[in-house]
N, C-alpha and C positions, 0 to 999 in steps of 0.2 A: 689466460688461465684463471684469472680472478673471477671472471664472469661465470665460470663453471663451479668454482669452489664455494662461492657465496650461497647459491641455492642449496647445495649439499649441506653446508653448515647450518642453514636455516632449518632444513628438514630434520637434521640430527638434534638440534636444540629442541624442536617441537616434540620429537620422540622421547628424549630424555626428560623433558618437562612432564609429559604424560605419565611416564614410569614413576617419576618422583611423586606426582600427585596421587597415584594409585597406592603408593606405599605409606601415605599419610591419611589422616581422617578427611572425609569429605568436608565436614565442618565440626568444630569443637563444641560449640554450644548453640542451641536453637530451640525450635518448637514446631509443633504441627497441630492442625485442626482437622477434624473429620466432617465438619459441616460449616456452612457460612457463619452461623450464629453459635457454633459450639465453643467449648472452652479450649484453651491452649494447653497442650501437654509438653512440658520441657524435656529436651533430650541433650545428651552430651556425647562427645567423641563418636560421632556417627561415621561409619566407614562407607556406607552406601544407603540409598533409600530403597529398601527391599523388605521382603516379608519378615526377616528376622528382627528388624528394628522398628518397623512401622506396620500398622494394621492394614490388612488387605481389604480396604473399603473402596467405595465408589468415588468418594471425594477426599482430596488431600491437599491441604495448603501448608507449605513449608516456609519457615522463617529462620534466618541465620546467615552468617557470613560465609558464602560459598564462592570462592574465586573461580573455580573451574569445575564444570561437569564433565568428568572424564568417562572413559568406557565403562559401561555398566553402573554408572552413578545412580540411575533409577532403573530397577529391574524386577521382573517376575511378580508384579502386582496385577494379577490377572483380572480382577474385578474393577480396577481403576478406570473411571470415565473422565474425571476432571482433576487436573494437576496444576497447581499454581506455585511458582517459585519466583516471586517478584520482589523487587527492592532488596536483593540479597548480594549485590556486588559482583554478580557473575560477569566475567570478562571473556570467557571462552567456553564453547560447548563443542566437545569432540565427537566425531562420528562414532556411533555406537553407544552414546550416553544414555539413550532410552532403549531398553532391551526387554522384549517379551512383555509388552503392555497391550494385549490383543484387543481391549475394549476402550482404549483411550480415545476420546473424541474432542476434548478441549484442553489446550495447553497454554498456560499464561506465563510468559517470561518477561513481562514488561518491567520497565523502570530498573534495569540493570545497566551494565557497562559493556555489553556484548558488541564487538567490533566487526566480526567476520562470521558470515553464515556459510558453513561448509556443506558440500554434498555429502549425504550419508547420515545427517543428523535427524532429519524429519521424514525422509522419503518413505520409509517403511511403516510409518505410523498411520493409524486409521483416523486421523484428525478431521473434524469438520470445522473447527475454529482454532486459529493460531494467532496469538498475540505477542508481537515483538516490538511494540511501540515503546517509545521513550528509552531507547538504548543509545549506543554510539555507533551503530552499524554504518560502515562505509563500503564494505565489500560483501556482495552476495554472489556466490559462484553460480554459473549458468544452470547447473543441474540441481541446485539446492532445494527446489520445490517440485521437481519432476515426480510423476507417478503417484501423486497424492490424490487418488481418485475420489475420495469422499470430501475433500476440502471445499468448504463453501465460502469461508470468510478469512481474510488475512489482514492483520493490522501492522503496518510498518511506519506509522506516523511518528514524527519527532525523532528522526535519526539523521544520519549524515550521508545519505545516498545521493551521489552526484550524477549518475548515469543510469538510464533505463535500459535494461538488457532484453532485447526481443527474443532471446532464447529461454527466458524464464517460463515456467508453468507448462511444460510439456505433459500431456496426459493428465490434465486436471479438469475433467468434464463437469464437475459440480460447482466449480468456482464462479461466483457471481458478484462478490463484494471484495474490492481491492482498495484498501486505504493506504495511501502513501503521502499524506499531507505533511507539511512542515519538514521537508527534506531540502536537498540542494540540487535537484534535478534541473538541468539546463536545456534539455532537448528531448523531444519524442521522435525516435528514428522511424524510418520506413518499416512497415510491418511490425510495429511495436507490440501488437497483441495477437500475432499470428498463431501462437500455440493455443490460445484460448479458443480461437475459431476452429482450429483443426480438431480440438477436443469436442466440438459440437456447438452449433449456433445457440447463443444464449440471448433470449429476448429481454431478460431482466438484468443484464450485466451493468454494474454500477462502478464507475472509476472515480476515485477521489484523489485528485492531484493538486489540491489547493495549496497555496503558500509555499511554492517551490521557487526556483529561479528560471523558469522556462521562458526562453526567448525565441525558440524556434520549434515549429511542429512540421515535420516532413509532410508533403502533400499526400503521401501514401501511408501515413502513420496508422490510419484506421482501415487500411485495406483489408477486404474480406468481411468486414462487419456490416451486417444489414440493418441491425436494430440495436439500440442502446437504451437502457433504462435511464441512467443519469450520468452526466459527464461534468465534473467540477474541475475547472481550470482557473478559478478565481484567485486573485492575489498572487499572480505571477508577473512576468515582465514582457508580456506579448505586446508588440507594437503593430503587428499585422498578421493576417491569416491568408494563406493561399486560397484562391477561389475553388480549388479542387479538393480541399482537405476533407470535406464531408461527402464527396460525390458518389461514394459507394453505399452510403447509408440511406435508408428509407425513412426511419423513424427514430427520433430521440425524444424522450419525455421531458428531460431537463438538460439544458446547456447553461452553465454558469461561466461567464467570462468577466465577471465583476472585478473591479479594482485592478485592472491591468493598465497598459499605457497605449491602448489602441487609438490610432488616428484615422483609420479608414477600414471599412468592410466592403469587399467586392460584392456587386449586385448578385453575382451567381453563387454566393456562398451557400445558400440553402436551396438551390434550384431543384434538387432531386429529393428534398428532405422535408418531412413534416415534423414540426417541433411543438411540444406542449408549452414550455416556458423557456424563454431566452433572457438571461440576466446580463445586461450590459452596464449596470449601474456603476457609478464612480469611475468611469473612463473619461477623465476630465478633458482629454485632448480630442475626443470624438465630436465632430461638428454636424454630421449628417448620417442618417441611416436610410438606406434605400427602401422604397415602398415594396420592392421585390422581396426584400428580406422580411419585412413586417407582415406581409400578407401570408407568409408561410408558417407563421407561429400563432398559437392561441393567445399567448400573453407575452409581451416584451417589457422588461423593466428598464427604464431609461432615467432613473433617478440620478440627480446630480450630474447630468450631461448637458452641456451648453449647446443644444441643437440650434443651428441658425434658423432664422425666421422663414426663409425661403423653403428650407427643408421641412420645417414644422408644418407649413401650409400644405405641402405635398402629402403629408401623412394624416391630414384631418379626417379623411374618410375611414381611417383605421383607429380613430381615437379610443374606441371602446377596448381595444387590445392593449393600449399603452398605459403603463404605470409611470407617471412622470410628475414631479412636484415643482419643477422649476420652469420659469417663463423662457421663451425663446430669446436668442441674442442675435444682434446684427453682425457678430464676428464671422469672418469667412472660415 
């Protein structure tokens, strides 16, 4: 019985909280600016960010202590293209918080305390850029970014995301820039980016997954992708890569695997792939890189890698491709 009651109580508390918030001011004191270099206008006891309290301009930057963006918190600003509510202590954004903003293209909610991204908050907005970096996000519902057909860039850097959901980003045909650096992601699952592919093949897709805790990449993580612009997996905890992890790809302009804990790279890793730049620098445990890998790239960065001398000799014919500042070692 307890397992049934607890979720019901949780939903009830959320509903009551939303009602309570809507019966009190959105924020008591704050300010707004109508241009980047414009002057601040102070406001008090704001019930909502709408045409009655704020100018119907194309640019609006809001400052103030705003714990919750409840239903209709921002509404009916029909000319608005850019909205910024950063560093305002926001911990929750409810579905329906942004209503009737037909021309909104950029939304900046960075440097708040948002923990949970819910379906229904952003889906109906005509956003091209969404900034959610430097929050406390640990949960993103599977449908939270669906049907954002104009979205080109999303920033999720510096949050607490621990799992990549392969269900994210359904029907986002314009999305080419995904920033998810400095999170706690441990694994890239099979078909991790399948919805991006189903939305249309993107030759300039750039994935920034640096400085997570990634220890495993499923061999089919990039299934369906034929071409990538840039793939940043640097500063993770990778010790190995499956030989088939890139086998469906034909071209990647940049792969960064710098500052991992790689000990070995299979000869077949890039067998079907053409790579512009491969960055393997600062993988201190790596002792050899196959000539089969090096010949598939335009440039390979091997700085601070103690390649053994036997391996180094086998790569002499590719010396012009290699960026390396250290001498070889006799270590196995």
